[in-house]
All heavy atoms as an XYZ file, in Angstrom:
737
protein
N     123.305     35.802     19.934
C     123.099     34.828     18.875
C     123.937     33.581     19.132
O     125.121     33.680     19.438
C     123.538     35.420     17.533
C     122.561     36.348     16.925
S     121.757     35.376     15.664
C     120.761     36.554     14.870
N     123.331     32.454     18.963
C     124.034     31.187     19.152
C     124.938     30.904     17.957
O     124.573     31.137     16.819
C     123.030     30.048     19.300
C     123.672     28.727     19.592
C     122.668     27.600     19.715
O     121.471     27.872     19.814
O     123.111     26.450     19.699
N     126.130     30.406     18.246
C     127.075     30.075     17.188
C     127.043     28.579     16.892
O     126.737     27.766     17.760
C     128.490     30.483     17.590
C     128.722     31.969     17.527
C     130.190     32.272     17.696
C     130.461     33.735     17.441
N     131.894     34.029     17.492
N     127.375     28.276     15.654
C     127.483     26.902     15.175
C     128.841     26.712     14.530
O     129.519     27.689     14.191
C     126.417     26.613     14.113
C     124.963     26.656     14.509
C     124.090     26.567     13.270
C     124.650     25.511     15.456
N     129.202     25.478     14.327
C     130.403     25.150     13.554
C     129.956     24.459     12.274
O     129.088     23.595     12.290
C     131.308     24.216     14.341
C     132.426     23.621     13.464
C     133.491     22.977     14.270
N     134.187     24.035     14.994
C     135.182     23.833     15.833
N     135.604     22.623     16.083
N     135.759     24.850     16.437
N     130.572     24.859     11.160
C     130.355     24.166      9.889
C     131.686     23.569      9.458
O     132.706     24.249      9.447
C     129.837     25.124      8.831
N     131.653     22.290      9.130
C     132.813     21.636      8.539
C     132.465     21.430      7.071
O     131.465     20.789      6.743
C     133.113     20.308      9.225
C     134.375     19.677      8.709
C     134.858     18.512      9.566
O     134.127     18.080     10.475
O     135.975     18.043      9.307
N     133.280     22.023      6.200
C     132.958     22.108      4.781
C     134.062     21.443      3.965
O     135.248     21.696      4.194
C     132.823     23.587      4.348
C     131.827     24.327      5.253
C     132.430     23.698      2.886
C     131.893     25.843      5.140
N     133.652     20.621      3.016
C     134.575     20.032      2.053
C     134.168     20.534      0.681
O     132.998     20.438      0.306
C     134.525     18.502      2.100
C     135.115     17.941      3.363
C     134.316     17.728      4.487
C     136.476     17.650      3.450
C     134.862     17.232      5.658
C     137.023     17.151      4.624
C     136.211     16.944      5.721
O     136.757     16.457      6.877
N     135.134     21.093     -0.059
C     134.866     21.684     -1.363
C     135.647     20.898     -2.413
O     136.859     20.705     -2.285
C     135.282     23.172     -1.401
C     134.822     23.817     -2.699
C     134.725     23.927     -0.195
N     134.938     20.457     -3.456
C     135.523     19.621     -4.507
C     135.428     20.328     -5.854
O     134.502     21.086     -6.102
C     134.785     18.280     -4.587
C     134.781     17.522     -3.294
C     133.741     17.675     -2.383
C     135.820     16.663     -2.967
C     133.730     16.986     -1.179
C     135.826     15.962     -1.767
C     134.768     16.132     -0.881
O     134.774     15.449      0.307
N     136.378     20.051     -6.714
C     136.429     20.629     -8.052
C     137.831     21.132     -8.322
O     138.806     20.582     -7.811
N     137.935     22.197     -9.096
C     139.234     22.843     -9.311
C     139.343     23.927     -8.244
O     138.881     25.061     -8.424
C     139.338     23.425    -10.732
C     139.196     22.296    -11.752
C     140.673     24.158    -10.913
C     139.107     22.764    -13.183
N     139.882     23.526     -7.094
C     139.893     24.415     -5.929
C     141.278     24.560     -5.297
O     141.413     25.202     -4.263
C     138.852     23.960     -4.865
C     137.438     24.133     -5.391
C     139.080     22.505     -4.450
N     142.282     23.972     -5.929
C     143.662     24.167     -5.483
C     144.446     24.828     -6.610
O     144.189     24.576     -7.785
C     144.302     22.839     -5.072
C     143.694     22.276     -3.802
C     144.475     21.089     -3.252
O     145.595     20.827     -3.630
N     143.856     20.375     -2.332
N     145.366     25.708     -6.244
C     146.175     26.399     -7.232
C     145.474     27.586     -7.875
O     145.937     28.112     -8.881
N     144.342     27.998     -7.295
C     143.551     29.109     -7.856
C     143.287     30.204     -6.822
O     142.445     31.071     -7.027
C     142.219     28.604     -8.457
C     142.463     27.738     -9.677
C     141.393     27.856     -7.413
N     143.984     30.153     -5.687
C     143.788     31.162     -4.638
C     142.567     30.937     -3.768
O     142.096     31.851     -3.097
N     142.075     29.700     -3.756
C     140.842     29.409     -3.016
C     140.973     29.649     -1.516
O     140.083     30.213     -0.891
C     140.407     27.957     -3.273
C     138.952     27.722     -3.011
C     138.040     27.773     -4.036
C     138.482     27.443     -1.731
C     136.691     27.567     -3.803
C     137.150     27.238     -1.483
C     136.244     27.303     -2.531
N     142.094     29.250     -0.935
C     142.265     29.433      0.509
C     142.319     30.912      0.878
O     141.742     31.322      1.884
C     143.516     28.710      1.005
C     143.383     27.189      0.960
C     144.645     26.487      1.366
N     145.729     26.866      0.463
C     147.021     26.797      0.774
N     147.404     26.383      1.963
N     147.937     27.145     -0.100
N     142.980     31.736      0.071
C     143.072     33.174      0.344
C     141.706     33.844      0.170
O     141.319     34.708      0.949
C     144.142     33.809     -0.544
C     145.498     33.223     -0.247
C     145.994     32.167     -0.999
C     146.253     33.684      0.830
C     147.211     31.589     -0.694
C     147.474     33.118      1.134
C     147.951     32.068      0.372
O     149.152     31.489      0.684
N     140.987     33.422     -0.870
C     139.622     33.893     -1.113
C     138.740     33.582      0.101
O     138.002     34.434      0.598
C     139.093     33.184     -2.369
C     137.634     33.387     -2.664
C     137.215     34.489     -3.405
C     136.693     32.462     -2.250
C     135.873     34.655     -3.706
C     135.360     32.627     -2.543
C     134.937     33.737     -3.273
N     138.859     32.350      0.593
C     138.081     31.895      1.742
C     138.408     32.717      2.987
O     137.519     33.175      3.695
C     138.357     30.399      2.001
O     138.024     29.667      0.832
C     137.559     29.879      3.173
N     139.692     32.910      3.245
C     140.103     33.680      4.431
C     139.598     35.115      4.349
O     139.087     35.652      5.333
C     141.616     33.662      4.597
C     142.067     34.453      5.834
C     143.544     34.449      6.023
N     144.192     35.145      4.907
C     145.506     35.201      4.734
N     146.313     34.598      5.574
N     146.016     35.843      3.715
N     139.739     35.734      3.198
C     139.286     37.116      3.023
C     137.808     37.256      3.358
O     137.411     38.146      4.119
C     139.547     37.585      1.574
O     140.950     37.569      1.340
C     138.990     38.980      1.335
N     136.981     36.379      2.802
C     135.538     36.476      3.026
C     135.145     36.076      4.442
O     134.248     36.698      5.033
C     134.785     35.674      1.972
C     134.834     36.327      0.636
N     134.056     37.417      0.310
C     135.602     36.097     -0.447
C     134.325     37.814     -0.914
N     135.279     37.027     -1.405
N     135.802     35.085      5.009
C     135.499     34.688      6.391
C     135.783     35.845      7.343
O     134.980     36.144      8.232
C     136.313     33.465      6.781
N     136.914     36.506      7.151
C     137.268     37.626      8.027
C     136.307     38.798      7.845
O     135.951     39.456      8.820
C     138.710     38.050      7.781
C     139.706     37.058      8.358
C     141.127     37.460      8.074
N     142.076     36.603      8.790
C     143.386     36.686      8.654
N     143.921     37.581      7.835
N     144.171     35.877      9.324
N     135.884     39.072      6.603
C     134.922     40.155      6.355
C     133.601     39.910      7.078
O     132.985     40.833      7.585
C     134.636     40.291      4.852
C     135.672     41.038      4.079
C     135.234     41.176      2.625
C     136.316     41.791      1.780
N     135.947     41.845      0.354
N     133.194     38.652      7.116
C     131.917     38.292      7.745
C     132.062     38.170      9.263
O     131.078     38.215      9.989
C     131.372     36.982      7.125
C     131.099     37.182      5.625
C     130.110     36.518      7.818
C     130.795     35.899      4.872
N     133.293     38.027      9.746
C     133.521     37.904     11.184
C     133.537     36.473     11.678
O     133.231     36.208     12.844
N     133.912     35.546     10.816
C     133.965     34.137     11.176
C     135.360     33.749     11.645
O     136.346     34.404     11.302
C     133.583     33.278      9.969
C     132.216     33.571      9.358
C     132.028     32.777      8.076
C     131.112     33.271     10.346
N     135.444     32.684     12.403
C     136.725     32.147     12.853
C     136.848     30.706     12.395
O     135.848     30.033     12.149
C     136.863     32.219     14.387
O     135.794     31.480     14.986
C     136.833     33.661     14.882
N     138.108     30.238     12.280
C     138.335     28.856     11.881
C     139.575     28.732     11.034
O     140.533     29.495     11.199
N     139.545     27.784     10.085
C     140.705     27.585      9.216
C     140.279     26.962      7.892
O     139.188     26.413      7.760
C     141.765     26.718      9.898
C     141.369     25.275     10.082
C     141.616     24.339      9.085
C     140.769     24.854     11.259
C     141.260     23.005      9.257
C     140.413     23.531     11.442
C     140.660     22.608     10.437
N     141.195     27.056      6.927
C     141.035     26.410      5.627
C     142.354     25.722      5.294
O     143.429     26.237      5.609
C     140.628     27.424      4.526
C     141.648     28.530      4.375
C     140.380     26.727      3.197
N     142.264     24.552      4.655
C     143.471     23.817      4.272
C     143.204     23.003      3.013
O     142.070     22.602      2.746
C     143.913     22.880      5.397
C     142.914     21.786      5.708
C     143.315     20.893      6.858
O     144.498     20.897      7.250
O     142.433     20.173      7.372
N     144.265     22.805      2.229
C     144.204     21.907      1.085
C     144.363     20.479      1.571
O     145.149     20.214      2.481
C     145.327     22.214      0.089
C     145.088     23.468     -0.708
O     143.954     23.931     -0.851
N     146.145     24.035     -1.250
N     143.639     19.559      0.945
C     143.791     18.144      1.248
C     144.493     17.445      0.096
O     144.461     17.910     -1.048
C     142.428     17.505      1.513
C     141.664     18.049      2.728
C     140.334     17.319      2.886
C     142.488     17.933      4.005
N     145.103     16.326      0.402
C     145.905     15.600     -0.579
C     145.082     15.119     -1.773
O     145.610     14.949     -2.873
C     146.666     14.441      0.103
C     147.795     13.983     -0.791
C     145.741     13.313      0.477
C     148.911     13.296     -0.061
N     143.777     14.936     -1.610
C     142.930     14.461     -2.713
C     142.522     15.585     -3.672
O     141.754     15.357     -4.602
C     141.696     13.737     -2.177
C     140.716     14.648     -1.449
O     140.989     15.854     -1.294
O     139.652     14.137     -1.023
N     143.026     16.821     -3.434
C     142.715     17.946     -4.308
C     141.542     18.787     -3.847
O     141.218     19.799     -4.467
N     140.909     18.390     -2.760
C     139.788     19.159     -2.224
C     140.290     20.184     -1.203
O     141.472     20.223     -0.866
C     138.760     18.229     -1.565
O     139.318     17.592     -0.435
N     139.377     21.021     -0.743
C     139.675     22.007      0.291
C     138.782     21.707      1.495
O     137.588     21.439      1.343
C     139.449     23.449     -0.228
C     139.510     24.461      0.904
C     140.476     23.800     -1.300
N     139.357     21.772      2.678
C     138.656     21.517      3.940
C     138.587     22.826      4.713
O     139.601     23.499      4.882
C     139.432     20.458      4.734
C     138.878     20.154      6.069
N     139.671     20.084      7.195
C     137.623     19.895      6.498
C     138.928     19.783      8.239
N     137.673     19.667      7.842
N     137.379     23.175      5.159
C     137.166     24.412      5.916
C     136.439     24.063      7.205
O     135.439     23.337      7.185
C     136.309     25.417      5.120
C     136.901     25.686      3.738
C     136.127     26.711      5.903
C     135.944     26.369      2.775
N     136.916     24.589      8.314
C     136.198     24.516      9.587
C     135.957     25.959     10.000
O     136.902     26.744     10.100
C     136.999     23.757     10.660
C     136.265     23.796     11.994
C     137.244     22.323     10.224
N     134.691     26.304     10.214
C     134.353     27.702     10.448
C     133.249     27.814     11.499
O     132.315     27.023     11.509
C     133.960     28.390      9.113
C     132.748     27.747      8.498
C     133.770     29.865      9.253
N     133.408     28.792     12.404
C     132.433     29.038     13.462
C     131.762     30.386     13.243
O     132.436     31.373     12.914
C     133.117     29.069     14.833
C     133.704     27.725     15.249
O     133.344     26.697     14.629
O     134.501     27.707     16.196
N     130.452     30.424     13.453
C     129.716     31.677     13.332
C     128.236     31.456     13.555
O     127.800     30.343     13.861
N     127.459     32.502     13.385
C     126.008     32.375     13.514
C     125.462     31.622     12.304
O     126.121     31.539     11.259
C     125.331     33.749     13.591
O     125.539     34.431     12.346
C     125.851     34.572     14.752
N     124.256     31.122     12.427
C     123.643     30.391     11.320
C     123.565     31.256     10.060
O     123.913     30.815      8.961
C     122.249     29.904     11.711
C     121.590     29.084     10.631
C     120.226     28.549     11.029
O     119.760     28.818     12.161
O     119.612     27.865     10.190
N     123.155     32.503     10.217
C     123.032     33.405      9.068
C     124.380     33.681      8.423
O     124.501     33.662      7.188
C     122.370     34.711      9.497
N     125.409     33.917      9.226
C     126.726     34.213      8.658
C     127.328     32.980      7.989
O     127.998     33.096      6.956
C     127.670     34.782      9.720
O     127.912     33.851     10.745
N     127.073     31.808      8.537
C     127.571     30.577      7.916
C     126.896     30.329      6.571
O     127.553     29.957      5.597
C     127.361     29.376      8.840
C     128.222     29.349     10.099
C     127.833     28.175     10.982
C     129.699     29.301      9.765
N     125.588     30.571      6.498
C     124.876     30.388      5.229
C     125.411     31.356      4.175
O     125.597     30.979      3.017
C     123.373     30.572      5.425
C     122.740     29.386      6.121
C     121.250     29.528      6.239
C     120.680     28.292      6.929
N     119.243     28.241      6.892
N     125.659     32.597      4.576
C     126.225     33.590      3.664
C     127.598     33.129      3.168
O     127.894     33.190      1.972
C     126.332     34.938      4.373
C     126.954     36.024      3.538
C     127.168     37.318      4.325
O     126.870     37.400      5.516
N     127.696     38.314      3.666
N     128.416     32.659      4.082
C     129.760     32.197      3.752
C     129.717     30.999      2.804
O     130.478     30.937      1.830
C     130.501     31.839      5.046
C     131.887     31.324      4.840
C     132.912     32.171      4.455
C     132.181     29.982      5.036
C     134.209     31.698      4.276
C     133.460     29.493      4.862
C     134.479     30.361      4.477
N     128.849     30.053      3.056
C     128.747     28.856      2.221
C     128.356     29.231      0.786
O     128.882     28.660     -0.169
C     127.780     27.830      2.845
C     128.417     27.247      4.125
C     127.424     26.718      1.857
C     127.467     26.508      5.028
N     127.478     30.199      0.636
C     127.118     30.654     -0.716
C     128.326     31.255     -1.434
O     128.513     31.042     -2.629
C     125.961     31.651     -0.663
C     124.637     31.017     -0.305
C     124.271     29.841     -1.215
O     124.324     30.001     -2.447
O     123.941     28.758     -0.683
N     129.154     31.976     -0.710
C     130.380     32.549     -1.287
C     131.343     31.430     -1.675
O     131.939     31.459     -2.751
C     131.031     33.540     -0.297
C     130.142     34.781     -0.144
C     132.437     33.916     -0.737
C     130.513     35.679      1.012
N     131.495     30.444     -0.811
C     132.384     29.305     -1.075
C     131.919     28.547     -2.318
O     132.738     28.126     -3.144
C     132.449     28.378      0.159
C     133.077     27.034     -0.182
C     133.210     29.056      1.289
N     130.619     28.394     -2.485
C     130.088     27.687     -3.658
C     130.461     28.404     -4.955
O     130.601     27.770     -5.995
C     128.565     27.558     -3.560
C     128.099     26.549     -2.542
C     126.589     26.505     -2.483
C     126.092     25.478     -1.487
N     124.615     25.501     -1.387
N     130.601     29.698     -4.904
C     130.989     30.497     -6.071
C     132.489     30.377     -6.330
O     132.921     30.236     -7.462
C     130.605     31.953     -5.801
C     130.226     32.729     -6.991
C     129.748     34.135     -6.655
N     130.686     34.881     -5.833
C     130.400     35.460     -4.676
N     129.181     35.372     -4.184
N     131.299     36.126     -4.011
N     133.285     30.491     -5.258
C     134.735     30.404     -5.361
C     135.347     31.604     -6.060
O     134.638     32.454     -6.601
N     136.672     31.673     -6.081
C     137.364     32.779     -6.750
C     137.406     32.566     -8.258
O     137.130     31.464     -8.748
C     138.771     32.706     -6.153
C     138.967     31.258     -5.876
C     137.611     30.753     -5.432
N     137.805     33.594     -8.965
C     138.010     33.491    -10.403
C     139.035     32.389    -10.676
O     140.064     32.318    -10.004
C     138.521     34.828    -10.964
C     138.808     34.778    -12.438
C     137.775     34.881    -13.357
C     140.101     34.586    -12.906
C     138.022     34.814    -14.714
C     140.365     34.511    -14.261
C     139.316     34.625    -15.161
O     139.562     34.547    -16.505
N     138.752     31.530    -11.616
C     139.664     30.440    -11.946
C     139.322     29.129    -11.274
O     139.831     28.082    -11.661
N     138.472     29.175    -10.256
C     138.051     27.945     -9.578
C     136.802     27.395    -10.262
O     136.060     28.123    -10.908
C     137.741     28.224     -8.111
N     136.603     26.101    -10.096
C     135.356     25.477    -10.506
C     134.908     24.588     -9.350
O     135.537     23.568     -9.061
C     135.526     24.642    -11.771
C     134.162     24.121    -12.295
C     134.315     23.137    -13.426
N     134.658     21.831    -12.847
C     135.566     21.015    -13.353
N     136.248     21.324    -14.422
N     135.814     19.845    -12.768
N     133.864     25.012     -8.677
C     133.348     24.252     -7.541
C     132.306     23.270     -8.061
O     131.273     23.676     -8.597
C     132.749     25.187     -6.472
C     132.144     24.381     -5.330
C     133.807     26.149     -5.954
N     132.592     21.977     -7.923
C     131.679     20.937     -8.387
C     130.745     20.457     -7.281
O     129.610     20.078     -7.556
C     132.465     19.729     -8.911
C     133.256     20.053    -10.167
O     132.865     20.971    -10.913
O     134.290     19.384    -10.397
N     131.238     20.462     -6.047
C     130.459     19.892     -4.942
C     130.916     20.514     -3.634
O     132.103     20.753     -3.437
C     130.676     18.379     -4.913
C     129.939     17.640     -3.831
C     130.250     16.148     -3.947
C     129.766     15.390     -2.746
N     130.207     13.990     -2.753
N     129.957     20.786     -2.759
C     130.248     21.295     -1.420
C     129.466     20.450     -0.422
O     128.239     20.354     -0.512
C     129.850     22.787     -1.284
C     130.063     23.270      0.145
C     130.620     23.646     -2.268
N     130.167     19.818      0.503
C     129.529     19.054      1.587
C     129.687     19.835      2.881
O     130.786     20.309      3.186
C     130.189     17.684      1.758
C     129.880     16.730      0.620
O     128.830     16.894     -0.030
O     130.696     15.814      0.382
N     128.592     19.955      3.633
C     128.611     20.717      4.885
C     128.015     19.869      5.999
O     126.970     19.234      5.826
C     127.785     22.024      4.758
C     127.842     22.818      6.057
C     128.249     22.855      3.575
N     128.696     19.870      7.138
C     128.187     19.198      8.337
C     128.267     20.201      9.484
O     129.306     20.827      9.692
C     129.034     17.963      8.641
C     128.510     17.155      9.825
C     129.271     15.861      9.998
C     130.549     16.110     10.757
N     131.289     14.897     11.123
N     127.170     20.359     10.214
C     127.116     21.302     11.335
C     127.319     20.573     12.656
O     126.916     19.420     12.812
C     125.763     22.020     11.369
C     125.551     22.942     10.189
C     124.829     22.532      9.078
C     126.087     24.220     10.199
C     124.645     23.374      7.993
C     125.906     25.073      9.115
C     125.178     24.637      8.023
O     125.010     25.479      6.959
N     127.943     21.272     13.605
C     128.138     20.724     14.943
C     128.245     21.866     15.953
O     128.087     23.035     15.598
C     129.396     19.841     14.989
O     130.550     20.600     14.681
N     128.554     21.517     17.181
C     128.702     22.493     18.259
C     130.024     23.244     18.137
O     131.035     22.660     17.742
C     128.685     21.790     19.622
C     127.391     21.076     19.939
C     126.303     22.038     20.365
O     126.585     23.111     20.885
N     125.061     21.669     20.136
N     130.003     24.506     18.497
C     131.222     25.310     18.534
C     132.066     24.884     19.728
O     131.540     24.605     20.798
C     130.861     26.816     18.654
C     132.091     27.659     18.901
C     130.155     27.280     17.408
N     133.386     24.851     19.543
C     134.298     24.490     20.630
C     135.077     25.698     21.153
O     135.898     25.561     22.039
C     135.265     23.404     20.151
C     134.553     22.127     19.780
C     135.511     21.091     19.264
C     134.748     19.853     18.831
N     135.600     18.897     18.144
N     134.835     26.880     20.562
C     135.494     28.123     20.978
C     137.012     28.002     21.030
O     137.660     28.465     21.955
C     134.955     28.596     22.330
C     133.510     28.999     22.249
O     133.106     29.682     21.312
N     132.712     28.572     23.203
N     137.588     27.405     20.004
C     139.045     27.224     19.965
C     139.746     28.183     19.021
O     140.968     28.246     19.002
C     139.384     25.777     19.609
C     138.858     25.364     18.246
C     138.906     23.868     18.028
O     140.013     23.314     17.934
O     137.827     23.267     17.943
N     138.993     28.937     18.215
C     139.601     29.834     17.228
C     139.394     31.298     17.616
O     138.355     31.653     18.145
C     138.978     29.616     15.845
C     139.017     28.186     15.379
C     137.845     27.509     15.086
C     140.213     27.518     15.221
C     137.867     26.200     14.650
C     140.255     26.201     14.788
C     139.064     25.539     14.498
N     140.399     32.122     17.324
C     140.285     33.565     17.555
C     140.340     34.349     16.242
O     140.079     35.528     16.214
C     141.361     34.095     18.525
C     141.167     33.486     19.911
C     142.755     33.809     18.001
N     140.698     33.667     15.147
C     140.816     34.303     13.834
C     140.495     33.236     12.789
O     140.167     32.095     13.134
C     142.236     34.838     13.648
C     142.356     35.872     12.538
O     141.340     36.183     11.877
O     143.478     36.360     12.302
N     140.627     33.593     11.524
C     140.473     32.619     10.446
C     141.826     32.492      9.759
O     142.364     33.485      9.271
C     139.403     33.053      9.448
C     139.034     31.944      8.512
C     137.976     31.103      8.804
C     139.744     31.724      7.350
C     137.641     30.052      7.954
C     139.435     30.679      6.488
C     138.373     29.841      6.795
N     142.382     31.288      9.754
C     143.745     31.064      9.288
C     143.804     30.103      8.106
O     142.900     29.298      7.898
C     144.588     30.466     10.429
C     144.701     31.352     11.653
C     145.479     32.635     11.403
O     146.306     32.676     10.477
O     145.256     33.596     12.140
N     144.894     30.191      7.384
C     145.207     29.245      6.317
C     146.235     28.271      6.860
O     147.254     28.670      7.400
C     145.783     29.978      5.080
C     144.729     30.889      4.469
C     146.299     28.967      4.063
C     145.260     31.761      3.339
N     145.967     26.983      6.700
C     146.921     25.937      7.099
C     147.486     25.287      5.860
O     146.909     25.288      4.818
C     146.261     24.866      7.958
C     145.819     25.323      9.326
C     144.880     24.594     10.033
C     146.331     26.470      9.916
C     144.475     24.989     11.286
C     145.908     26.866     11.199
C     144.988     26.115     11.865
O     144.575     26.504     13.099
């Protein structure tokens, strides 16, 4: 299966609610690699590599978010995988 990279920006109440840990847990369960980080504007930035099907599954989970989060908007851009990640980390 060919892998893709998704660069995801998540907006809403997504900091201070365990969003990065939620993201890491689900990414690892699905077998994705990459990272998640908080941005200074209050959004969350995710870079994740996986198959098209696994990325779509992950994005649906991200749109839901953890308890206490409110996801208002999710922007996704796809690109080529660079094979630089071996796990999914929180930055």
